[in-house]
C-alpha positions in Angstrom: -36.8 30.0 58.9 -33.8 32.4 58.1 -34.8 36.0 57.4 -34.2 36.0 53.8 -35.6 32.4 53.0 -36.9 32.4 49.5 -35.0 35.4 48.2 -33.6 34.4 44.7 -30.1 36.0 44.0 -28.2 35.7 40.7 -24.5 36.4 41.3 -22.2 37.3 38.4 -19.4 38.8 40.7 -15.8 37.8 41.2 -12.8 38.5 43.6 -14.2 39.9 46.9 -16.7 42.6 47.2 -19.5 41.0 45.2 -19.0 37.5 46.5 -19.0 38.7 50.1 -22.0 40.7 49.4 -24.0 37.6 48.2 -22.5 35.4 51.0 -24.0 37.8 53.5 -27.4 37.3 51.8 -26.8 33.5 51.6 -26.1 33.4 55.3 -29.5 34.9 55.9 -31.1 32.3 53.9 -31.1 33.7 50.3 -30.8 31.1 47.5 -27.7 32.2 45.6 -26.7 30.9 42.2 -23.1 31.9 41.5 -22.4 32.2 37.7 -18.8 31.6 36.9 -17.0 32.0 33.5 -15.5 29.0 31.8 -12.6 27.8 33.8 -14.0 29.2 36.9 -13.6 32.5 38.8 -10.0 33.6 38.9 -10.2 33.9 42.8 -10.3 30.0 42.8 -6.5 30.4 42.2 -6.5 31.6 45.9 -8.6 28.7 47.3 -8.5 29.7 50.9 -9.8 33.2 50.0 -12.3 31.9 47.6 -13.8 29.4 50.1 -14.3 32.0 52.8 -16.3 34.2 50.4 -18.4 31.7 48.6 -20.1 29.5 51.3 -23.8 28.5 51.0 -24.0 29.1 47.2 -24.5 27.0 44.2 -22.3 27.4 41.1 -23.0 27.1 37.5 -20.7 27.9 34.4 -21.9 30.2 31.7 -20.1 31.8 28.9 -22.0 35.1 28.3 -20.3 35.5 24.9 -22.3 32.3 23.9 -25.9 32.9 22.8 -27.1 29.7 24.3 -25.4 30.5 27.7 -26.6 34.1 27.8 -30.2 32.9 27.1 -29.7 30.5 30.2 -28.6 33.6 32.3 -31.6 35.6 31.1 -34.0 32.9 32.0 -32.5 32.7 35.5 -32.8 36.4 35.8 -36.5 36.3 34.9 -37.2 34.4 38.1 -34.9 36.1 40.3 -35.4 38.9 42.8 -31.7 40.1 42.8 -29.1 40.3 40.3 -25.6 41.3 41.2 -22.7 42.2 38.8 -19.2 43.4 39.3 -18.0 44.2 35.8 -16.4 47.6 34.7 -19.2 50.1 33.9 -20.7 49.2 30.5 -19.4 45.5 30.2 -22.7 44.1 31.5 -24.6 45.9 28.7 -22.1 44.7 26.0 -22.6 41.1 27.2 -26.5 41.4 26.9 -27.1 41.3 30.7 -27.5 45.1 31.6 -30.0 46.6 33.8 -32.3 47.9 31.1 -32.4 44.3 29.4 -33.0 42.4 32.6 -35.5 44.8 34.2 -37.5 45.0 30.9 -38.1 41.2 31.4 -38.5 41.3 35.1 -39.7 44.7 36.4 -39.6 43.5 40.1 -35.8 42.8 39.8 -33.3 44.6 42.0 -30.1 44.9 40.0 -27.0 45.9 41.8 -23.7 46.9 40.1 -20.6 47.0 42.2 -17.6 48.8 40.7 -14.6 50.6 41.8 -15.8 54.2 41.3 -19.3 53.7 40.2 -21.2 53.7 36.9 -20.5 57.3 36.1 -18.3 60.2 37.0 -14.8 61.2 36.0 -13.1 58.1 37.4 -15.8 55.6 36.3 -13.6 53.8 33.8 -10.3 53.9 35.8 -9.1 50.4 36.8 -8.3 49.8 40.5 -8.4 47.6 43.6 -8.7 48.2 47.3 -5.6 50.1 47.8 -6.6 52.5 45.1 -10.0 53.2 46.5 -8.7 53.7 50.0 -6.2 56.3 48.6 -8.8 58.3 46.8 -11.1 58.3 49.7 -8.4 59.7 52.1 -8.5 56.6 54.3 -4.8 55.9 54.1 -2.6 57.8 56.6 0.4 59.9 55.2 2.9 57.3 56.4 1.0 54.5 54.8 3.1 51.5 53.3 2.0 48.8 50.9 -0.4 46.5 52.6 0.4 42.8 53.3 -1.6 39.9 51.9 -3.2 39.5 55.3 -4.3 43.0 55.8 -8.0 43.6 55.8 -9.2 44.9 52.5 -11.3 47.8 53.9 -12.9 49.2 50.8 -13.9 45.7 49.5 -15.6 44.7 52.7 -17.2 48.1 53.4 -18.6 48.1 49.8 -20.0 44.6 50.2 -21.7 45.2 53.5 -23.3 48.5 52.2 -24.3 46.7 49.0 -26.1 44.0 51.0 -27.8 46.7 53.0 -29.0 48.4 49.9 -30.2 45.2 48.2 -32.3 44.2 51.3 -33.9 47.7 51.3 -34.6 47.7 47.7 -36.1 44.2 48.0 -38.4 45.4 50.8 -39.7 48.2 48.4 -39.9 45.9 45.4 -42.1 43.4 47.3 -44.4 46.1 48.4 -44.8 47.9 45.1 -43.8 45.4 42.5 -41.2 47.9 41.2 -37.5 46.9 41.2 -34.5 49.2 41.2 -31.0 49.5 40.0 -28.3 50.1 42.6 -25.0 51.8 41.5 -22.5 51.3 44.2 -18.9 52.5 44.0 -16.4 51.1 46.5 -14.6 54.4 46.7 -17.9 56.2 47.3 -18.4 54.3 50.5 -15.2 55.1 52.1 -15.4 58.7 50.9 -18.7 59.1 52.6 -17.3 57.7 55.8 -14.4 60.1 55.7 -16.7 62.9 55.2 -18.5 62.1 58.5 -15.3 62.8 60.5 -14.7 66.5 60.9 -10.9 66.1 61.7 -10.6 64.3 58.3 -11.3 67.6 56.3 -8.2 69.2 57.8 -5.1 69.4 55.6 -2.3 67.2 57.0 1.4 67.0 56.3 2.4 65.3 53.2 4.7 62.9 55.1 8.2 62.6 56.4 10.9 64.8 54.9 13.0 61.7 54.4 10.8 58.9 53.0 11.1 55.6 54.7 12.4 52.6 52.8 9.9 51.2 50.2 7.8 48.2 51.6 6.8 45.8 48.9 3.2 44.6 48.6 1.9 41.2 48.2 2.6 41.2 44.4 4.6 43.6 42.3 2.8 46.8 41.4 0.4 46.6 44.3 0.9 49.0 47.2 2.0 52.6 48.1 4.8 54.4 46.3 6.7 57.6 47.3 7.2 60.2 44.6 10.0 62.8 44.2 8.1 65.7 45.8 7.3 63.8 49.1 3.9 62.7 48.2 2.6 59.2 47.4 0.6 57.2 44.9 -1.0 53.8 45.0 -1.0 51.1 42.3 -3.5 48.2 42.2 -2.1 45.5 39.9 -2.9 42.0 41.1 -3.0 39.1 38.6 -4.1 41.1 35.6 -1.4 41.0 32.8 -2.7 43.9 31.0 -2.6 46.1 34.1 1.0 45.0 34.8 2.1 45.7 31.2 0.3 49.2 31.2 2.2 50.0 34.5 5.7 48.8 33.1 5.2 50.8 29.8 4.2 53.9 31.6 7.4 53.7 33.9 9.7 52.8 31.1 10.1 49.1 32.3 9.4 47.5 29.0 11.6 44.7 29.7 9.4 43.5 32.6 6.1 44.0 30.8 5.7 40.5 29.6 6.7 38.8 32.9 3.6 36.4 33.7 1.9 36.5 37.0 3.2 33.2 38.3 6.7 34.4 37.7 6.0 37.8 39.2 5.0 36.1 42.5 8.4 34.5 42.7 10.2 37.9 42.0 8.1 40.3 44.2 11.0 42.1 45.9 13.0 42.6 42.7 10.2 43.7 40.5 8.4 45.9 43.1 11.7 47.6 43.8 12.1 48.5 40.1 8.5 50.0 40.1 9.3 52.0 43.2 12.6 53.3 41.9 10.9 54.4 38.6 8.1 56.3 40.6 10.6 57.9 42.9 12.0 59.8 40.0 8.8 61.4 39.3 6.5 63.9 41.0 3.1 62.7 42.1 1.5 64.8 39.1 4.0 63.3 36.6 3.4 59.7 37.9 -0.5 60.2 37.8 -0.3 61.7 34.3 1.9 58.9 32.9 0.2 55.9 34.6 -3.3 57.2 34.0 -2.6 57.7 30.3 -1.4 54.1 30.0 -4.5 52.7 31.8 -2.7 51.6 34.9 -4.6 51.2 38.1 -3.2 54.2 39.9 -4.5 56.7 42.5 -3.1 59.6 44.5 -2.9 59.2 48.2 -5.2 62.2 49.1 -5.9 64.1 52.3 -9.4 64.5 53.5 -9.5 68.1 52.2 -8.3 67.0 48.8 -11.0 64.2 48.8 -13.8 66.6 49.6 -12.7 68.7 46.7 -12.5 65.9 44.1 -14.7 66.4 41.2 -15.6 62.7 41.1 -17.3 62.5 44.5 -19.0 65.9 43.9 -20.4 64.6 40.5 -21.8 61.5 42.2 -23.3 63.4 45.1 -21.7 61.1 47.5 -21.0 63.6 50.4 -24.6 64.8 50.6 -26.9 61.9 49.7 -24.6 59.0 50.8 -22.9 56.2 48.8 -25.9 54.2 47.6 -27.2 55.5 44.3 -30.6 54.0 43.1 -32.6 54.9 39.9 -36.2 54.2 40.9 -36.2 55.3 44.7 -33.2 57.6 45.1 -32.0 58.2 48.6 -33.1 61.4 50.4 -30.5 64.2 50.5 -29.2 65.4 53.8 -31.6 67.3 55.9 -31.8 69.5 59.1 -30.5 68.4 62.4 -33.3 68.3 65.2 -32.7 70.5 68.2 -33.0 68.7 71.6 -36.6 67.6 72.3 -37.8 69.6 69.2 -40.4 67.1 68.4 -42.0 66.5 71.7 -45.6 65.3 71.5 -45.3 64.3 67.7 -46.0 60.8 66.6 -45.2 58.9 63.3 -45.4 60.8 60.0 -48.4 59.8 57.8 -47.6 58.1 54.6 -48.5 60.0 51.5 -51.5 58.4 49.6 
């Protein structure tokens, strides 16, 4: 028997972090039912990537905007031990599959939400992808260039691994007590906490070379690292989303390119990305952040470790003290004292409280 044989997992996630989370559980024996929207998960357009992240799962299609399909999802959730969703904060509630609704019907349920910046905090509603989370968490070097399609998506994979750990821990508690939990996991939180454990990362670093290197296009237009007029850098995280591409173009005065569909953008990567880079190069980092944020584009500044530690979002979420896993029923313990060498000689295990 595999370690997680019998664990029932209902998976409503798409793209990479959530699917990798549930695949890790499936590979340890969990029974994972993957719920896909009509037409299938968008990642199926990249079949090679999809296949590597969705092995050992079963798939069903449900339209959560349909009353009948939503009831089918709720029925599956009543018999599940784990529910994983990757919607933007608030969307699951609007669809009728939020934490409060599901755990009222199934108090033992471990409900895990995976999002870019977590369920609350100043950045909670900001759209983004892997490169944005890495920028806010100060895990990109000052000379960073746009990632290639083959580059490891560190934020996605780190968050997925942390989510699988948190789910397993919460299930252990739920099986012992009958009380489930809600896990709120932000992808940027995980990397920010990692950065905070490296003392050198807290030191200010140079903004970058005085003469910026030529722009390197990313895998699609509007995804990558872009230099600003003041020698700093921002990141954009547009992938296939038409609305995010249009928002980016409007913010940068590229209205003529706003309606270019994804399939066409893939064939014009160098041209379109160069136009985005040129528009950003005319702005300071603050100006670019203001324009793009106001338009709803997936933008993030490339921060130093010191800037990350001072960011109000990570402070508000308590990431740097209590860690990246936030739970409602059984919150993680805050940072504690560091033991002196051999301080506890002669002591045994702590007694559990009655």
